[in-house]
C-alpha positions as CSV (number, residue, x, y, z in Angstrom):
1,M,81.4,115.1,117.1
2,Q,84.0,113.2,115.2
3,N,87.4,113.3,116.4
4,T,89.2,114.4,113.1
5,R,92.5,114.6,114.6
6,Y,92.2,111.1,115.8
7,D,91.2,110.0,112.3
8,A,94.1,112.0,110.7
9,D,96.5,110.1,113.0
10,R,95.2,106.8,111.9
11,W,95.3,107.4,108.2
12,L,98.2,109.7,107.5
13,L,101.8,111.1,109.0
14,P,102.3,114.7,109.8
15,D,105.3,115.3,107.9
16,R,108.2,113.7,105.9
17,R,110.4,112.9,109.0
18,A,107.4,110.9,110.3
19,A,107.0,109.3,107.2
20,V,110.6,108.1,106.7
21,E,110.7,106.7,110.4
22,W,107.3,105.1,110.0
23,C,108.8,103.4,106.9
24,R,111.9,102.5,108.5
25,E,109.9,100.5,111.2
26,R,107.8,99.1,108.4
27,N,110.7,97.8,106.5
28,R,111.9,96.2,109.6
29,H,108.8,93.6,109.0
30,G,109.6,93.2,105.3
31,I,106.9,96.0,104.2
32,K,107.8,98.3,101.6
33,G,106.6,102.0,102.0
34,V,104.8,104.1,99.3
35,L,105.4,107.9,100.3
36,D,103.0,110.4,99.3
37,V,103.4,114.0,99.7
38,L,99.7,115.3,100.1
39,G,98.4,118.1,98.3
40,K,95.4,119.7,96.6
41,Y,95.0,120.8,93.1
42,S,97.8,123.0,91.9
43,L,96.2,125.9,90.1
44,D,99.2,128.1,89.1
45,A,102.9,127.6,88.4
46,G,104.1,128.7,92.0
47,Q,102.2,125.6,93.3
48,V,103.2,123.4,90.7
49,D,106.7,124.1,91.3
50,R,106.4,123.8,95.1
51,M,104.7,120.5,94.9
52,S,107.3,119.1,92.4
53,R,110.1,120.0,94.5
54,A,108.4,118.6,97.5
55,V,108.1,115.1,95.7
56,V,111.9,115.2,94.2
57,S,113.1,116.2,97.7
58,T,111.1,113.2,99.2
59,I,112.9,110.8,96.7
60,G,116.3,112.2,98.1
61,D,115.1,111.9,101.7
62,I,114.3,108.0,100.8
63,E,118.0,107.5,99.0
64,R,119.7,109.3,102.0
65,N,117.8,107.2,104.7
66,S,118.4,103.8,102.8
67,I,114.8,102.9,103.4
68,N,112.8,100.6,101.0
69,A,110.3,102.9,99.5
70,S,108.7,104.5,96.2
71,V,106.9,107.6,95.9
72,S,103.3,108.2,94.7
73,V,102.0,111.3,92.8
74,K,98.9,112.5,91.9
75,L,99.1,114.4,88.6
76,S,96.4,117.1,89.8
77,T,99.0,118.1,92.5
78,I,101.8,119.0,89.8
79,G,99.7,120.7,87.4
80,A,97.2,118.5,85.6
81,A,94.3,120.9,86.3
82,Y,96.4,124.1,85.4
83,D,98.8,123.3,82.6
84,R,99.0,119.7,81.4
85,D,102.1,120.5,79.2
86,M,103.8,121.8,82.5
87,C,102.4,118.7,84.2
88,R,103.9,116.2,81.8
89,R,107.3,118.0,82.2
90,K,107.2,117.9,85.9
91,A,106.2,114.2,86.0
92,L,109.0,113.3,83.6
93,N,111.5,115.3,85.9
94,I,110.1,113.4,88.9
95,C,110.4,110.0,87.1
96,N,113.9,111.0,86.1
97,A,114.9,111.7,89.6
98,G,113.7,108.3,90.6
99,A,115.3,106.4,87.9
100,R,118.8,108.2,88.7
101,R,118.3,107.1,92.6
102,R,116.9,103.7,91.7
103,R,113.6,104.7,93.5
104,G,110.2,103.6,92.1
105,I,107.4,106.3,91.1
106,E,103.9,105.6,91.0
107,L,101.3,107.7,89.3
108,D,98.2,107.4,91.3
109,M,94.8,107.5,89.6
110,E,91.9,110.3,90.3
111,G,88.5,111.0,89.0
112,K,87.5,110.0,85.1
113,S,88.5,113.3,83.7
114,L,92.3,112.6,84.3
115,V,92.3,108.9,83.6
116,G,93.4,109.2,79.8
117,F,96.0,112.0,80.8
118,T,97.4,109.8,83.4
119,I,97.6,106.8,81.2
120,H,99.2,108.9,78.5
121,T,101.8,110.4,80.9
122,A,102.9,107.2,82.4
123,I,103.4,105.8,78.9
124,E,105.4,109.0,78.1
125,C,107.5,108.5,81.3
126,L,108.2,104.7,80.2
127,G,109.0,105.7,76.9
128,E,111.9,108.2,78.0
129,G,113.4,105.2,79.9
130,T,112.0,106.0,83.5
131,P,109.9,103.1,84.9
132,V,106.8,103.9,86.5
133,T,103.8,102.1,88.1
134,L,100.3,103.3,86.9
135,T,97.2,102.8,89.0
136,L,94.2,101.4,87.2
137,Q,90.5,101.1,88.7
138,A,88.4,98.1,88.2
139,Y,85.0,100.3,88.5
140,L,85.5,102.0,85.1
141,D,84.3,100.5,82.0
142,R,87.5,101.0,80.0
143,T,90.0,99.6,82.4
144,P,90.1,96.0,80.6
145,A,91.5,97.9,77.5
146,D,93.6,100.0,79.5
147,V,94.9,96.6,81.0
148,E,95.7,95.4,77.7
149,K,97.4,98.8,76.7
150,A,99.6,98.5,79.8
151,I,100.5,94.9,79.2
152,Q,101.6,95.9,75.6
153,R,103.9,98.7,77.0
154,G,105.2,96.5,79.8
155,L,103.8,98.9,82.3
156,R,103.9,97.8,86.1
157,V,100.4,98.6,87.4
158,R,98.6,98.7,90.7
159,L,95.2,97.2,90.2
160,V,92.3,98.5,92.7
161,K,88.8,99.0,92.9
162,G,88.7,102.6,93.0
163,T,87.5,105.1,95.3
164,Y,86.1,108.1,93.3
165,L,83.0,108.0,91.2
166,G,83.2,104.9,88.7
167,D,81.0,103.5,86.0
168,V,80.1,100.5,88.3
169,S,78.7,100.8,92.0
170,D,77.9,97.2,92.7
171,F,80.3,95.7,95.2
172,S,80.3,92.1,94.0
173,E,80.7,93.3,90.3
174,V,83.7,95.6,90.9
175,A,85.4,92.8,92.9
176,R,84.7,90.3,89.8
177,R,86.4,93.1,87.5
178,L,89.2,93.3,89.9
179,K,90.0,89.5,89.9
180,E,89.6,89.5,86.0
181,S,92.5,92.3,85.8
182,V,94.5,90.3,88.4
183,E,94.2,87.0,86.1
184,R,95.2,89.0,82.7
185,Y,98.2,90.6,84.4
186,S,99.1,87.3,86.0
187,Q,99.0,85.5,82.8
188,A,101.1,87.9,81.0
189,G,103.9,87.3,83.4
190,L,104.5,91.0,84.4
191,P,105.0,92.6,87.9
192,F,101.9,94.3,89.4
193,C,100.5,95.2,92.4
194,L,97.1,94.0,94.0
195,G,95.6,97.1,96.2
196,T,93.0,95.8,98.2
197,H,91.4,95.2,101.8
198,D,88.9,92.9,100.6
199,P,89.7,89.7,102.6
200,Q,88.0,87.5,100.1
201,I,90.2,89.0,97.2
202,I,93.2,88.9,99.4
203,A,92.6,84.9,100.1
204,W,91.9,84.2,96.5
205,A,95.0,86.0,95.3
206,R,97.0,83.9,98.0
207,E,95.8,80.9,96.2
208,L,97.1,82.1,92.6
209,Q,99.9,80.1,90.9
210,I,102.3,83.0,90.1
211,D,105.7,83.8,90.8
212,R,105.6,85.6,94.4
213,R,108.1,88.0,92.7
214,L,105.6,89.2,90.4
215,L,102.7,89.9,92.9
216,E,102.8,92.8,95.4
217,F,100.0,93.2,98.2
218,G,99.1,96.7,98.7
219,F,97.7,98.4,101.6
220,L,97.0,101.8,103.1
221,K,98.2,103.1,106.3
222,G,95.6,102.6,109.1
223,L,93.9,99.3,107.8
224,A,94.9,95.7,107.7
225,D,97.9,95.5,110.0
226,Q,97.5,92.0,110.8
227,T,97.0,90.8,107.1
228,M,100.1,92.9,106.1
229,L,102.4,91.4,108.9
230,A,101.0,87.8,107.8
231,L,101.8,88.2,104.2
232,A,105.2,89.6,104.5
233,S,106.1,86.8,107.2
234,E,105.1,84.4,104.3
235,G,108.0,86.0,102.3
236,R,105.4,87.9,99.9
237,Q,105.7,91.4,98.7
238,V,104.1,93.8,100.7
239,A,103.7,97.6,100.5
240,E,102.0,100.2,102.7
241,Y,100.8,103.7,101.3
242,M,102.2,106.3,103.6
243,P,100.7,109.8,102.9
244,F,101.9,112.9,104.9
245,G,101.5,116.4,105.1
246,R,99.0,119.0,106.1
247,E,96.8,118.8,103.0
248,G,94.8,115.6,104.4
249,E,91.5,116.5,104.9
250,A,90.0,115.3,101.7
251,Y,92.0,112.2,102.0
252,V,90.9,111.4,105.7
253,L,87.1,112.0,104.5
254,R,87.4,109.3,101.7
255,R,88.7,106.7,104.1
256,T,86.0,107.5,106.6
257,A,83.5,107.3,103.9
258,Y,85.0,104.0,102.6
259,L,84.6,102.2,106.1
260,R,80.9,103.5,106.4
261,M,80.3,102.0,102.9
262,L,81.6,98.8,103.9
263,A,79.6,99.1,107.1
264,G,76.4,99.6,105.3
265,I,76.8,96.5,103.2
266,G,77.5,94.4,106.2
267,R,81.2,93.8,105.1
268,A,84.5,94.7,107.0
269,P,88.3,95.4,105.6
270,A,90.8,92.7,106.3
271,P,92.0,92.8,109.8
């Protein structure tokens, strides 16, 4: 039987205090944290309020502990499946809290049904003067157009392959699309993050002729420790996603499924 507790220990942290301490240690090696309060779809106002308060409280903890970290938010956890107007208000409140404390807010991307709403919310937050990072997934056909929209708005983005159900599943084609998005953002001269554990794409990105202040390499806790430390030692921007909390079962299952998929096609993540 699979040791689910071991898997959880690899991929996530038990609570906010542990996340702060993990981030503090990573900061000593030049690695930024991206803290995420794990949660399920919020389906009533009480759940929305509790999750929103938890996110704002995490921003406060980051400030009080003087750690280098941003906060990631999935809109489904703050009401996207319950009341989208409420969700937008909560997202604006969270982004305002981040702006007041000069801490970054990152809107994570989920399944297809939430892509348009997430992009619209990111643009709305930016329009209110609260900077935000938006995740865009290479395996969606709409992403090239979304990249252009983000560039026009001056949005910072996190470019990833995608972990839900996309329009394209061929590994090589998704990798090609991701590289195209990276090249487009590089040409635009805007800051962005490349979130990948693909050793070939990481090696390719290392050779890009781009100002290192514009490119951040993003990783998940539980993967690519050697690569993260090596990039940070080169003076590159590196961030590690650090989810925490008791609602991590679905997240752990996605991570283990990802490793099984790679093994099935004879590939492995960066060491």
